[in-house]
N, C-alpha and C positions, 0 to 999 in steps of 0.2 A: 440528483447530481449536485454536488457542492458548487458554489459560485467560483471558487478559486482555490489556491493552495491553503492548506491548514498547517500552520507552523507548529513546532513543538510547544506543548502547553495550551494550545488553542483547541476549541471545539466548534462543531457545526451541527446544526439540526437539519435533517432532511426528512420531509414528510412524504410518505408513500401512501397513496389512496388506493384501496382495493375493495372489491365487492366479492361477496361469496365467502367460501371457506378456506382462504389462503392462510396457512399456519406456519409456513417455513420461510425464513429470510436468508438471503445470501447478500453479501456486500463485498466490494473490492475497491481499491484505490491505489494509484501509483505513488511510490516514494520518489519524489522528483529529483532528489540529489543522487540519483543512480540512473543507469541506462535502462534497466529492465526489472527492477524490484517492485513489488506490490504487496499490499496487505490484503488479507481475505478472511472472511468467515463464510461458512457454507452450510446450508441446511439447518439453521438454528431454529428450533421449535419456539415460535412466538406464542406463548401461552396467552390466550385472550383475556384472562382474568388477572394477570400479573405481568409485570415487566421482567425482562431478562437482560443480564449484562454478560458479555463474552469478550475475551481477550483475542485480539487478532495478531497473528504472527506475520513476519515478513517472509516472502517467497521470492525466489529468483525465477523469472520466466524462462530462462535458458535460451532466450532468443538473440542475445548479444554477448560478446566477450566481455568479461568483467575487468576491463582495462583501467577503470577509474580515471580515464582521461576526459578533461572538460570538453574536448572536441565532440564527445558523444553523449553528454549529459544535458538534458533539456532544462532542468530546473536550476535554482540558485545553488551554488554561486556561479555556475557555468553559463547556462542559457543557450545551449546549442540544439534547439529543437529541430527535429527532422533528420539529423545525422545519425547513422547507424553503423555499428561495427559488428557485423554478423560472422565474420571468419573467426573460427575458434569458439563459437557459441556452444553451449553444452547440449542443447536440443531437448531438454526435459525440465520440468518444474521441480524445484526442491527448496528446502528451508534455506533462506539467505543467511550467509555468515557475516554480513556487515561490511564495513569499509576497512581495508587493510593498509592503505597508505602507499601502495606501489604505483600510483599514478599521480594525478593532480590534487587529490582530496586528502585532507588531514584527518585521520581517525579521531584525534583528540577533540575536534570540533564537530565532526559529522557522523561518527559511528553511532550505532544503536545496539540495544540488546532486546531480544524478544520478551514480551510482546511489544509491538510498536503502536498499537491503537486499542482503545476500549470502545466497543460498540454497545450502546444501550438501546434496547428495543422495548417500546411501550405502546400500548393502545391509546389513541387519542379519540375522545368522543366528540 
């Protein structure tokens, strides 16, 4: 797990120690300027003899309404951790369409296009 938020343009290294024949990697992380968006890669074959780089897309967890209201967004610029807006939630996971500006968030400052992260996987001896 990363120590804290990873801002645009920043990177973090997370070392995962395994024993045996683990060859598939999955990773996920929350996009904190939303109420229920996350990035994910799933079942990436981690070739033991070479590294692999994959692009991670943003998904909407479907667990909360996409109101874009700061009252329900835990990360910057809002900081409302623990508050949830579940009425009107989609109820299923799908590719997130970004910030639209119909709440408190400004798309020009906070919107994104997929992919939202690049995950590099390499063996460390």
